[in-house]
GUPA-790510 format. One record per residue (C-alpha): x, y, z. Coordinates in steps of 0.2 Angstrom, whole numbers, padded with zeros to 4 digits, always signed. Layout:
<koltors>
XYZ/...
</koltors>
This chain:
<koltors>
+0332-0024-0045/+0321-0026-0029/+0326-0044-0028/+0344-0040-0029/+0342-0027-0015/+0333-0040-0004/+0347-0053-0007/+0361-0041-0001/+0365-0051+0015/+0369-0067+0005/+0379-0056-0007/+0390-0050+0007/+0393-0067+0013/+0397-0074-0004/+0410-0060-0006/+0418-0064+0011/+0419-0082+0006/+0427-0080-0011/+0439-0067-0004/+0445-0079+0010/+0450-0091-0004/+0463-0079-0011/+0481-0076-0004/+0484-0058-0008/+0503-0061-0007/+0507-0045+0002/+0518-0042+0018/+0523-0026+0026/+0512-0014+0016/+0512+0004+0023/+0495+0008+0015/+0480+0000+0006/+0474+0009-0010/+0457+0005-0018/+0455+0010-0036/+0439+0009-0046/+0425+0020-0054/+0406+0021-0053/+0399+0007-0042/+0415-0002-0041/+0423+0014-0035/+0410+0016-0021/+0417-0001-0015/+0434+0006-0010/+0426+0022-0003/+0415+0012+0008/+0429+0001+0014/+0439+0017+0018/+0426+0025+0028/+0419+0009+0037/+0435+0001+0042/+0448+0016+0044/+0445+0016+0063/+0450-0002+0064/+0464-0002+0052/+0483-0004+0056/+0488+0006+0041/+0480+0020+0031/+0465+0015+0019/+0464+0026+0004/+0452+0026-0011/+0456+0034-0027/+0445+0038-0042/+0456+0048-0053/+0460+0045-0072/+0476+0036-0068/+0487+0028-0055/+0496+0041-0045/+0514+0041-0043/+0513+0038-0024/+0506+0021-0026/+0523+0012-0026/+0530-0004-0018/+0525+0001-0001/+0507-0001-0006/+0494-0014-0007/+0483-0010-0022/+0465-0017-0024/+0458-0015-0041/+0439-0016-0042/+0429-0017-0058/+0413-0028-0059/+0413-0030-0078/+0432-0031-0079/+0432-0020-0094/+0434-0003-0086/+0448+0006-0096/+0456+0015-0082/+0456+0000-0070/+0465-0010-0084/+0478+0003-0087/+0481+0004-0068/+0483-0014-0067/+0497-0013-0081/+0506+0001-0072/+0505-0008-0055/+0514-0023-0063/+0527-0012-0071/+0530-0004-0053/+0530-0020-0044/+0516-0015-0033/+0507-0029-0023/+0490-0030-0032/+0474-0039-0031/+0459-0039-0043/+0441-0040-0039/+0430-0043-0055/+0418-0054-0063/+0428-0057-0079/+0432-0047-0094/+0449-0040-0100/+0454-0038-0081/+0452-0056-0078/+0463-0061-0093/+0476-0048-0088/+0476-0055-0070/+0479-0073-0076/+0492-0067-0088/+0502-0057-0075/+0498-0070-0061/+0489-0057-0050/+0478-0063-0036/+0460-0062-0041/+0443-0063-0032/+0431-0068-0046/+0413-0062-0041/+0397-0069-0049/+0392-0063-0066/+0375-0059-0072/+0370-0046-0059/+0365-0028-0063/+0383-0021-0061/+0379-0008-0048/+0370-0021-0038/+0386-0031-0036/+0393-0019-0023/+0389-0030-0008/+0398-0045-0015/+0413-0035-0020/+0413-0026-0003/+0413-0043+0006/+0428-0048-0005/+0437-0032-0001/+0434-0035+0017/+0442-0052+0016/+0457-0045+0008/+0459-0032+0021/+0460-0046+0034/+0471-0057+0024/+0484-0043+0022/+0483-0039+0040/+0477-0021+0037/+0461-0024+0047/+0461-0038+0059/+0444-0047+0061/+0437-0037+0046/+0426-0051+0041/+0419-0053+0058/+0416-0034+0059/+0406-0035+0043/+0397-0052+0048/+0392-0044+0065/+0383-0030+0055/+0373-0041+0043/+0358-0044+0055/+0354-0025+0053/+0350-0029+0035/+0336-0041+0040/+0328-0026+0050/+0330-0015+0035/+0321-0027+0023/+0307-0029+0036/+0304-0010+0036/+0308-0005+0018/+0305-0020+0006/+0289-0019-0006/+0279-0028+0007/+0280-0013+0019/+0270+0003+0016/+0271+0021+0023/+0273+0028+0035/+0284+0013+0041/+0292+0012+0024/+0302+0028+0024/+0311+0023+0008/+0294+0024-0001/+0291+0040+0009/+0307+0047+0002/+0303+0043-0015/+0287+0052-0014/+0296+0067-0007/+0308+0067-0021/+0296+0064-0035/+0296+0078-0049/+0309+0088-0039/+0328+0090-0039/+0335+0078-0025/+0348+0085-0014/+0356+0073-0002/+0363+0081+0014/+0374+0069+0024/+0385+0069+0040/+0403+0065+0034/+0404+0047+0041/+0390+0043+0029/+0397+0052+0014/+0400+0036+0004/+0382+0031+0006/+0376+0048+0001/+0387+0047-0015/+0380+0029-0018/+0362+0036-0016/+0366+0050-0029/+0373+0037-0041/+0358+0025-0039/+0346+0040-0041/+0355+0044-0057/+0356+0026-0064/+0340+0019-0057/+0328+0034-0057/+0337+0043-0071/+0336+0059-0061/+0350+0072-0056/+0355+0073-0038/+0367+0084-0028/+0377+0078-0012/+0380+0091+0002/+0392+0085+0015/+0394+0092+0033/+0405+0099+0040/+0413+0104+0023/+0397+0112+0017/+0395+0123+0032/+0410+0133+0025/+0404+0136+0007/+0388+0127+0001/+0378+0134+0016/+0378+0151+0008/+0369+0145-0008/+0355+0135+0001/+0342+0131-0005/+0348+0130-0023/+0332+0131-0033/+0313+0131-0030/+0313+0113-0036/+0324+0106-0022/+0319+0092-0011/+0331+0087+0003/+0335+0071+0011/+0346+0071+0027/+0356+0055+0030/+0362+0054+0048/+0371+0042+0060/+0367+0040+0078/+0386+0041+0082/+0388+0058+0076/+0399+0069+0088/+0392+0084+0096/+0398+0097+0084/+0393+0087+0068/+0376+0084+0076/+0374+0103+0079/+0378+0106+0061/+0366+0094+0054/+0352+0100+0066/+0356+0118+0059/+0353+0112+0041/+0337+0103+0046/+0330+0119+0054/+0336+0129+0039/+0327+0118+0026/+0314+0110+0037/+0299+0113+0025/+0308+0104+0011/+0319+0091+0020/+0316+0073+0025/+0327+0066+0038/+0333+0048+0039/+0343+0041+0054/+0353+0025+0055/+0359+0017+0072/+0372+0005+0077/+0390+0005+0073/+0396+0014+0057/+0397-0002+0048/+0379-0007+0053/+0373+0011+0049/+0382+0010+0032/+0375-0007+0027/+0357-0001+0032/+0359+0015+0024/+0365+0007+0008/+0350-0004+0007/+0338+0010+0011/+0346+0020-0003/+0344+0006-0016/+0325+0004-0011/+0322+0023-0012/+0330+0024-0030/+0320+0010-0036/+0304+0016-0029/+0307+0033-0037/+0310+0024-0053/+0293+0016-0051/+0285+0033-0047/+0293+0041-0062/+0288+0026-0073/+0305+0022-0079/+0314+0005-0080/+0329+0006-0068/+0339-0008-0077/+0344+0000-0093/+0357+0014-0093/+0357+0019-0112/+0368+0035-0111/+0382+0025-0101/+0380+0010-0113/+0383+0021-0128/+0398+0029-0120/+0405+0012-0116/+0403+0007-0134/+0413+0021-0140/+0426+0018-0127/+0427+0000-0132/+0433+0006-0149/+0447+0015-0141/+0453-0001-0132/+0453-0012-0147/
</koltors>
């Protein structure tokens, strides 16, 4: 798991390269819609938040149970499923074909690959054999190329490539070779150990906070709550802190506007005794890539402290086994 985290730069580049080999066959779309669940769903959410300010048309991520009616022939639909066996994504692919929606698939194989071949859908096939949740960088690189090829985001791959050097600095600070206090991912794991993690984020980093929650769930086998400002200041604030077992992580971006920075500072002061703050600089793309890697390291270090193997996901595997029976 640590090696896959340290290899993220090459995974992004592989995804970009594979995505550039695909012609999405879309012209004149009025919106891009990403659909996926779990780690694959995070890919679309990251693309939406990282590239919306550079986009020519709206970028929308959707993670409901089925394809909404507003995804029609004016849309470019990007379906993401690493395994290629996610029931909901396969059903969405079938519906998109029925509706005549311009659709592209990102997967490593499975039923989705077979469907894409059968229905002649453009497909980016990413490498197999990764721990599925660690395939996010390669899939995000592929999606980035599709955004560029569809003219939704001009120079999208260049924007991503220009942000990749930030990962080298991230590895230098947070990889296993580095120790506290420099290695704040290890400090964060110690901070969270034997407590209820609560991730507080400013809205631009919401996808990263959700990714951290998911990684803490899967890698460290621990629950986690996400609190997003400014939304939380209108409701969740009244209930803080949640329990005596809470430990808070604050994820912040150096580019926060004045109002958002004030709100994050307020939460920091409110929870100062039980909050650890982590800031990320650069553009929102650079900050997101660095924060994603930092989050992966933190979740793996917490797994080590908790003496659990981060790779197996027994509950999820049992559920998928039952779901497979439904699909046969």
